[in-house]
C-alpha positions as CSV (number, residue, x, y, z in Angstrom):
1,M,-272.5,-123.9,-141.6
2,S,-275.0,-123.3,-139.1
3,T,-278.5,-124.7,-139.2
4,S,-281.7,-122.6,-138.9
5,P,-284.7,-124.5,-138.6
6,I,-287.9,-122.7,-139.7
7,W,-290.5,-123.8,-137.2
8,S,-290.4,-126.2,-134.5
9,Q,-293.7,-128.2,-133.6
10,D,-292.9,-128.0,-130.1
11,A,-292.2,-124.4,-130.0
12,Y,-295.0,-123.5,-127.7
13,F,-296.5,-124.9,-124.6
14,D,-300.1,-125.4,-123.9
15,S,-299.6,-124.4,-120.4
16,P,-296.7,-123.1,-118.4
17,E,-294.2,-125.5,-117.0
18,P,-293.9,-125.5,-113.1
19,E,-290.3,-124.3,-113.2
20,S,-288.0,-122.4,-115.3
21,V,-287.4,-123.9,-118.8
22,D,-284.6,-121.5,-119.9
23,G,-282.5,-121.5,-116.9
24,G,-283.4,-118.0,-115.9
25,T,-285.2,-116.7,-112.8
26,T,-286.2,-113.2,-111.3
27,S,-286.1,-112.0,-107.8
28,H,-290.0,-112.5,-107.7
29,G,-289.8,-116.1,-108.8
30,D,-289.5,-117.9,-112.4
31,L,-292.4,-115.6,-113.7
32,W,-291.9,-115.7,-117.6
33,H,-289.1,-118.2,-117.4
34,T,-291.9,-120.9,-117.3
35,V,-292.6,-120.8,-121.0
36,S,-290.5,-121.1,-124.0
37,S,-288.4,-118.2,-125.5
38,R,-290.4,-118.8,-128.5
39,W,-293.6,-118.0,-127.0
40,G,-295.8,-115.4,-128.9
41,H,-297.3,-114.3,-132.1
42,A,-295.6,-115.4,-135.2
43,M,-294.8,-111.7,-136.4
44,H,-292.4,-111.2,-133.4
45,A,-290.0,-113.3,-135.5
46,M,-290.0,-110.6,-138.3
47,C,-286.5,-109.5,-137.7
48,S,-284.0,-110.2,-134.9
49,Y,-282.9,-107.1,-133.0
50,Y,-279.8,-106.9,-130.8
51,G,-280.8,-106.1,-127.1
52,M,-284.4,-107.1,-127.5
53,F,-286.3,-108.7,-124.7
54,P,-288.9,-111.5,-125.5
55,A,-292.6,-111.3,-126.1
56,K,-293.1,-113.3,-123.0
57,V,-291.8,-110.4,-120.8
58,A,-294.1,-107.8,-122.6
59,H,-297.0,-110.0,-122.0
60,Y,-296.5,-110.6,-118.4
61,F,-296.5,-106.8,-117.6
62,I,-299.5,-106.2,-120.1
63,Q,-301.6,-108.7,-118.4
64,R,-300.4,-107.7,-114.9
65,Y,-301.0,-104.0,-115.3
66,S,-303.5,-103.2,-118.1
67,L,-307.0,-104.3,-119.3
68,P,-308.4,-104.8,-122.9
69,G,-309.0,-101.4,-124.4
70,D,-306.3,-99.6,-122.3
71,L,-303.5,-97.6,-124.0
72,V,-299.9,-99.1,-124.0
73,V,-297.1,-97.0,-125.0
74,D,-293.7,-97.9,-125.8
75,P,-291.4,-94.8,-126.4
76,F,-288.3,-97.0,-127.3
77,S,-289.9,-99.5,-129.3
78,G,-287.1,-101.4,-131.1
79,R,-288.5,-104.2,-133.1
80,G,-292.0,-103.5,-132.0
81,T,-292.4,-106.4,-129.5
82,T,-294.5,-104.4,-126.9
83,A,-296.7,-102.7,-129.4
84,L,-297.4,-106.0,-131.3
85,Q,-298.1,-107.9,-127.9
86,A,-300.4,-105.1,-126.9
87,R,-302.3,-105.2,-130.0
88,M,-302.9,-108.8,-129.8
89,E,-304.2,-108.6,-126.3
90,G,-306.9,-106.1,-127.2
91,R,-305.1,-103.0,-126.2
92,R,-304.4,-99.7,-128.1
93,A,-300.8,-99.2,-128.9
94,I,-298.4,-96.2,-129.5
95,C,-294.9,-96.9,-130.2
96,N,-291.9,-95.1,-131.2
97,D,-288.3,-95.3,-132.0
98,L,-285.4,-92.9,-133.5
99,S,-283.8,-95.8,-135.2
100,P,-284.9,-96.0,-138.9
101,L,-284.9,-99.9,-138.7
102,A,-287.0,-99.9,-135.4
103,F,-289.5,-97.5,-137.0
104,V,-289.9,-99.8,-140.0
105,L,-290.3,-102.9,-137.8
106,S,-292.6,-101.4,-135.3
107,S,-294.8,-99.7,-137.9
108,A,-295.1,-103.1,-139.9
109,K,-296.2,-105.0,-136.5
110,V,-298.6,-102.4,-135.2
111,A,-300.8,-102.1,-138.3
112,P,-300.0,-105.0,-140.5
113,P,-301.8,-105.0,-144.0
114,G,-303.9,-108.0,-144.9
115,W,-302.3,-111.2,-146.1
116,R,-303.9,-110.9,-150.0
117,A,-303.0,-107.3,-149.8
118,V,-299.2,-107.7,-149.1
119,N,-298.8,-110.7,-151.4
120,A,-300.5,-109.0,-154.3
121,Y,-298.0,-106.0,-153.6
122,V,-295.0,-108.5,-153.9
123,D,-296.6,-110.1,-157.1
124,E,-296.8,-106.4,-158.5
125,L,-293.2,-105.6,-157.6
126,E,-292.0,-108.8,-159.1
127,Q,-294.0,-108.5,-162.4
128,Q,-292.3,-104.9,-162.8
129,F,-288.9,-106.3,-161.9
130,R,-289.0,-109.0,-164.6
131,F,-290.6,-106.6,-167.1
132,S,-287.8,-103.7,-166.7
133,A,-284.9,-106.2,-167.2
134,Y,-283.4,-104.2,-164.1
135,D,-279.5,-104.3,-164.0
136,G,-278.6,-101.0,-162.2
137,V,-276.4,-102.4,-159.4
138,D,-274.0,-100.0,-158.1
139,V,-273.2,-100.8,-154.4
140,S,-270.2,-100.9,-152.2
141,E,-267.8,-103.8,-151.9
142,D,-269.1,-104.2,-148.2
143,I,-272.5,-105.0,-149.6
144,R,-271.4,-106.8,-152.8
145,M,-269.4,-109.4,-150.9
146,L,-272.7,-110.7,-149.3
147,Y,-274.9,-111.4,-152.3
148,H,-274.9,-113.3,-155.4
149,D,-275.1,-110.9,-158.5
150,N,-278.6,-112.2,-159.3
151,T,-279.9,-111.8,-155.6
152,L,-278.1,-108.4,-155.7
153,R,-280.0,-107.1,-158.6
154,Q,-283.4,-108.0,-157.1
155,L,-282.3,-106.4,-153.9
156,V,-281.1,-103.0,-155.3
157,Y,-284.5,-102.9,-157.2
158,L,-286.6,-103.4,-154.3
159,R,-284.4,-101.1,-152.3
160,E,-285.1,-98.4,-154.9
161,R,-288.7,-99.0,-155.2
162,L,-289.2,-98.8,-151.6
163,L,-287.1,-95.6,-151.2
164,S,-289.0,-93.9,-154.0
165,T,-291.1,-92.7,-151.2
166,P,-289.9,-91.3,-147.9
167,V,-289.9,-94.1,-145.3
168,D,-292.2,-92.0,-142.9
169,Q,-294.8,-91.8,-145.7
170,W,-294.7,-95.8,-146.6
171,S,-298.0,-97.7,-146.7
172,P,-298.6,-100.7,-144.7
173,N,-297.7,-103.0,-147.6
174,E,-294.4,-101.3,-147.8
175,F,-293.6,-101.3,-144.0
176,M,-294.4,-105.1,-144.0
177,V,-292.2,-105.9,-147.1
178,G,-289.4,-103.6,-145.7
179,G,-289.5,-105.3,-142.4
180,A,-289.8,-108.9,-143.8
181,L,-286.8,-108.2,-146.1
182,A,-284.9,-106.7,-143.3
183,G,-285.4,-109.9,-141.4
184,I,-284.0,-112.1,-144.3
185,M,-281.0,-109.8,-145.2
186,H,-278.4,-112.2,-143.5
187,G,-278.5,-115.3,-141.7
188,G,-277.0,-118.9,-141.5
189,W,-277.4,-121.6,-144.1
190,R,-278.9,-124.9,-143.2
191,R,-276.6,-128.1,-143.2
192,D,-277.9,-129.0,-146.6
193,G,-276.8,-125.7,-148.2
194,S,-280.1,-124.3,-148.5
195,S,-281.2,-121.1,-146.6
196,Q,-284.3,-118.9,-145.9
197,Y,-281.8,-116.0,-145.8
198,L,-280.3,-114.0,-149.0
199,S,-276.5,-113.7,-147.7
200,I,-273.6,-115.8,-147.3
201,S,-273.7,-118.0,-144.2
202,M,-273.5,-115.6,-141.3
203,P,-275.1,-114.5,-138.1
204,N,-278.7,-113.2,-138.0
205,T,-278.8,-111.2,-134.9
206,F,-276.3,-108.5,-135.7
207,S,-274.2,-107.4,-138.6
208,M,-270.3,-108.0,-138.0
209,S,-268.0,-105.4,-139.3
210,P,-267.2,-105.7,-143.0
211,S,-263.5,-106.1,-142.5
212,Y,-264.2,-109.1,-140.3
213,V,-266.7,-110.6,-142.9
214,A,-264.1,-110.0,-145.7
215,K,-261.4,-111.9,-144.0
216,Y,-263.8,-114.8,-142.8
217,I,-265.0,-115.1,-146.3
218,A,-261.5,-115.4,-147.5
219,E,-260.1,-117.9,-144.9
220,N,-263.4,-120.1,-145.1
221,G,-264.2,-119.9,-148.8
222,L,-267.7,-118.9,-148.2
223,Q,-270.0,-119.1,-151.3
224,K,-273.0,-116.9,-152.3
225,L,-276.3,-118.4,-152.9
226,D,-278.3,-117.4,-156.0
227,Q,-281.6,-116.8,-154.2
228,D,-284.7,-115.5,-155.8
229,V,-285.6,-112.5,-153.5
230,F,-289.2,-112.5,-154.3
231,E,-289.6,-116.3,-153.3
232,R,-287.7,-116.0,-150.1
233,L,-289.8,-112.8,-149.2
234,R,-292.9,-114.7,-149.7
235,D,-291.7,-117.5,-147.6
236,K,-291.1,-115.2,-144.9
237,L,-294.1,-113.6,-145.1
238,A,-296.0,-117.1,-145.0
239,R,-294.3,-117.5,-141.5
240,L,-295.2,-114.3,-140.3
241,Y,-299.0,-114.7,-141.2
242,L,-299.2,-118.1,-139.6
243,D,-301.1,-116.6,-136.6
244,D,-304.4,-114.5,-136.6
245,Y,-303.6,-110.8,-136.9
246,A,-306.9,-109.3,-136.3
247,G,-306.8,-106.3,-134.0
248,E,-307.0,-102.5,-133.9
249,G,-304.2,-100.9,-135.4
250,G,-301.9,-98.7,-133.4
251,Q,-299.6,-95.8,-134.2
252,T,-295.8,-95.4,-134.6
253,F,-293.9,-92.2,-134.4
254,H,-290.4,-91.7,-135.5
255,Q,-288.8,-89.0,-133.1
256,D,-286.8,-88.3,-129.9
257,A,-288.7,-90.5,-127.1
258,V,-288.6,-87.7,-124.5
259,E,-290.2,-85.3,-127.1
260,L,-293.0,-87.8,-127.7
261,L,-293.7,-88.4,-124.0
262,M,-293.6,-84.8,-123.3
263,G,-295.6,-83.9,-126.2
264,S,-299.2,-84.1,-127.3
265,K,-299.1,-87.1,-129.9
266,G,-301.9,-88.9,-128.0
267,T,-299.9,-89.8,-125.0
268,H,-300.4,-86.8,-122.7
269,A,-302.0,-88.1,-119.5
270,N,-303.4,-91.0,-121.6
271,A,-301.2,-93.9,-121.1
272,D,-302.5,-96.7,-118.9
273,L,-299.2,-98.7,-119.3
274,I,-295.8,-97.8,-120.3
275,V,-293.4,-100.8,-121.2
276,T,-290.1,-100.0,-122.6
277,S,-286.5,-100.9,-122.5
278,P,-284.3,-97.7,-123.0
279,P,-281.3,-98.1,-125.3
280,Y,-278.3,-99.8,-123.9
281,L,-276.5,-96.6,-124.8
282,G,-272.8,-97.3,-125.2
283,V,-273.3,-101.1,-125.1
284,V,-275.1,-101.6,-128.3
285,N,-274.4,-99.2,-131.3
286,Y,-277.7,-99.8,-133.1
287,G,-276.1,-98.5,-136.3
288,A,-273.1,-100.6,-136.6
289,S,-275.1,-103.7,-135.3
290,N,-277.4,-103.2,-138.1
291,W,-275.4,-101.6,-141.0
292,I,-276.7,-104.3,-143.7
293,R,-280.4,-103.8,-142.7
294,L,-279.9,-99.9,-142.6
295,W,-278.4,-100.2,-146.4
296,L,-281.7,-101.5,-147.4
297,L,-283.5,-98.6,-145.9
298,G,-281.1,-96.2,-147.8
299,I,-278.5,-95.3,-145.1
300,D,-275.2,-95.9,-146.8
301,G,-271.7,-95.8,-145.0
302,V,-272.9,-97.2,-141.6
303,S,-270.5,-100.1,-141.8
304,R,-267.5,-97.8,-141.4
305,D,-266.6,-95.8,-138.5
306,Q,-266.0,-92.6,-140.5
307,G,-268.9,-93.4,-142.9
308,A,-271.6,-90.7,-143.4
309,G,-274.5,-93.1,-142.3
310,R,-272.5,-93.9,-139.1
311,K,-271.9,-90.5,-138.1
312,R,-275.5,-89.5,-138.7
313,L,-277.0,-92.3,-136.8
314,D,-274.4,-92.2,-133.8
315,A,-275.4,-88.3,-133.5
316,A,-279.1,-89.1,-133.7
317,L,-279.1,-92.1,-131.4
318,D,-276.6,-90.7,-128.9
319,H,-274.2,-93.5,-128.2
320,S,-271.4,-91.8,-126.2
321,H,-272.7,-91.7,-122.7
322,T,-271.1,-91.6,-119.2
323,Y,-273.0,-92.7,-116.3
324,A,-273.6,-88.9,-115.4
325,T,-275.1,-88.2,-119.0
326,Y,-277.1,-91.3,-119.0
327,R,-278.6,-90.2,-115.5
328,D,-279.6,-87.1,-117.2
329,F,-281.1,-88.6,-120.1
330,M,-283.0,-91.1,-118.0
331,L,-284.2,-88.3,-115.7
332,R,-285.7,-86.4,-118.6
333,T,-287.3,-89.7,-119.6
334,L,-289.0,-90.1,-116.4
335,H,-290.3,-86.5,-116.4
336,G,-291.8,-87.7,-119.7
337,V,-293.3,-90.6,-118.2
338,E,-294.9,-88.4,-115.5
339,R,-296.5,-86.4,-118.2
340,S,-297.9,-89.3,-120.4
341,L,-299.1,-91.8,-117.7
342,K,-302.5,-91.6,-116.0
343,R,-302.8,-90.9,-112.3
344,D,-303.3,-94.7,-111.7
345,G,-301.1,-95.8,-114.7
346,V,-298.0,-97.9,-114.4
347,A,-294.7,-97.7,-116.1
348,V,-292.1,-100.5,-116.6
349,L,-288.6,-99.6,-117.6
350,V,-286.3,-102.5,-118.5
351,I,-282.7,-101.5,-117.8
352,G,-279.5,-103.7,-117.8
353,D,-277.0,-104.0,-115.2
354,V,-273.3,-103.1,-116.0
355,A,-269.9,-104.2,-114.7
356,E,-266.4,-102.9,-115.1
357,S,-263.9,-105.6,-116.2
358,G,-263.0,-108.0,-113.3
359,K,-265.4,-106.6,-110.9
360,R,-269.0,-107.3,-109.5
361,P,-272.1,-106.2,-111.7
362,V,-273.3,-102.6,-111.0
363,P,-277.2,-102.6,-110.2
364,L,-277.8,-99.9,-112.6
365,A,-281.6,-99.8,-112.4
366,A,-281.5,-99.6,-108.7
367,N,-278.6,-97.0,-108.5
368,L,-280.2,-94.8,-111.0
369,W,-283.6,-94.9,-109.2
370,D,-281.8,-93.8,-105.8
371,D,-280.1,-91.3,-107.6
372,V,-283.2,-89.6,-109.4
373,K,-286.1,-90.5,-107.2
374,S,-286.2,-87.2,-105.3
375,E,-286.4,-85.2,-108.6
376,T,-289.5,-86.9,-109.8
377,N,-293.0,-87.4,-108.7
378,L,-293.1,-90.9,-109.3
379,R,-292.8,-93.8,-106.8
380,L,-291.5,-97.4,-107.0
381,L,-293.9,-100.1,-106.9
382,E,-291.5,-103.0,-107.4
383,L,-288.0,-103.7,-108.8
384,V,-287.8,-107.1,-110.5
385,E,-284.4,-108.4,-111.1
386,D,-284.3,-110.7,-114.1
387,D,-281.3,-113.2,-114.5
388,L,-280.8,-114.4,-118.1
389,P,-277.8,-116.8,-118.3
390,T,-278.3,-117.7,-121.7
391,Q,-277.9,-114.1,-123.0
392,N,-274.5,-112.8,-124.1
393,K,-274.0,-109.0,-123.8
394,V,-270.3,-108.3,-124.6
395,S,-270.4,-104.7,-125.7
396,R,-268.7,-101.9,-123.6
397,I,-270.5,-99.1,-121.8
398,W,-270.0,-95.9,-120.1
399,G,-266.8,-94.8,-122.2
400,E,-263.9,-94.1,-119.6
401,T,-265.4,-96.6,-117.1
402,K,-265.0,-99.5,-119.2
403,G,-268.2,-101.2,-118.3
404,Q,-269.8,-104.1,-119.8
405,A,-273.3,-105.3,-120.0
406,T,-274.1,-108.2,-117.9
407,N,-276.6,-111.1,-117.8
408,R,-278.9,-109.2,-115.5
409,D,-281.9,-106.8,-116.6
410,C,-284.0,-105.1,-113.9
411,A,-287.3,-103.8,-114.3
412,L,-288.3,-100.6,-112.5
413,I,-292.0,-100.6,-112.0
414,L,-293.3,-97.2,-111.3
415,T,-296.5,-95.0,-110.8
416,H,-297.3,-91.6,-109.7
417,A,-296.6,-90.6,-106.2
418,D,-300.2,-90.2,-105.5
419,G,-301.2,-93.0,-108.1
420,D,-303.4,-96.0,-106.9
421,P,-303.0,-98.7,-109.6
422,D,-305.0,-101.9,-109.5
423,L,-302.3,-104.5,-108.4
424,S,-304.9,-107.4,-107.9
425,R,-304.1,-109.1,-111.2
426,T,-301.5,-111.7,-110.3
427,E,-302.7,-114.6,-112.5
428,I,-301.1,-114.6,-115.8
429,D,-302.7,-116.4,-118.7
430,W,-300.1,-118.1,-120.9
431,S,-302.6,-119.2,-123.5
432,E,-302.1,-118.2,-127.2
433,P,-305.6,-117.8,-128.7
434,Y,-304.2,-116.4,-132.0
435,R,-301.8,-119.3,-132.5
436,D,-302.3,-120.9,-135.9
437,G,-305.1,-118.6,-136.9
438,G,-303.5,-117.2,-140.1
439,P,-304.8,-117.5,-143.6
440,D,-305.0,-121.0,-144.8
441,A,-302.6,-120.0,-147.8
442,A,-299.8,-119.2,-145.4
443,H,-300.1,-122.6,-143.9
444,D,-300.4,-124.5,-147.3
445,R,-297.2,-122.7,-148.5
446,L,-295.0,-123.6,-145.6
447,R,-296.4,-127.2,-145.9
448,R,-295.4,-127.3,-149.6
449,N,-292.0,-125.9,-148.7
450,R,-291.4,-128.5,-145.9
451,A,-292.1,-131.3,-148.2
452,R,-289.6,-130.5,-150.7
């Protein structure tokens, strides 16, 4: 069984270390590698997300290329890292993602409800569950094998309650509960057999295939914990609300990123800064790697290749790209960047390198820019290569070229051809003024839990 400590007292640094602390580096020096990977607001830990970049990367670019009050846009928002970090640094935020899970996580972070309000909502849900004597569990064996019967009854009840309203019409309370629940749907147990997660002991970052999970359960005799979902949900919320969450609420959209950038949803020529990581198309299947959490959000059949949910998501999220189609996709994205960005604004696109088996990595971001730059009205300010030796990207990319993601990401930093952005802000403040500024009740609850 793997251990999953809740919070380490030394998870933050008061000031940056002089050298890389995670073994990584960039082509422009250590930059964000001088601070812990756990740096950032407590809400960043709402839910792990395959292919995410850490909060410290978003913080670096937000400080480097924007000012308080500026509009920061992330059209591929994933788990909402850029939007939350922008909000906590006094910027206005607009984020967007076609993935239902990413939409929920981003929505919860960009405009969180009050601590008391969301806990009152959980209390209401629990009271109604206890009063109803709910027993309506009708789920696939893929889901049933993960949870104790009592836990599953509560999960199915909460799923039905949340989905009684269309996801794009959820309230802030519903987004926060949905996002927090997604974060505890599965994960590893502690050595003492306890867990902050609801499932059998399994990885938290992504959902393994159900056939693999079933085989592993049988071979290793994995047990199910009788978890009280409402209690684990309150514990999760207490951790998320440890830090001050004051700030201006942002906006979240659930549509094609290019349509958002080319449209008029508040982004047209208004963005001071765009910070985003386009999806690792063909590398990470965002449906398959999140099938358990997507079940919570009402999408069935994502766990199987021929499942209706898998087919629907694959079509919407467009996973089957060769380099040529990816190039076209990125060119459309860059045209959207042109339309959304102010004349002196900056856009940062984080793109991972790829490699064919047994061959040297292909510098995808640099090659892509060389291919499309003459077809845009943008110019390159910098290309920052970021080597991340601790990251493990193992999925395939580009279909027939049999490529694989590597341990290197590259950030294309762009502006308009006639833009004149302010590049004078080179000192990055790594202080965390919001740290440990949450409601006293959240701290008290975690202290009581740790004392058990």
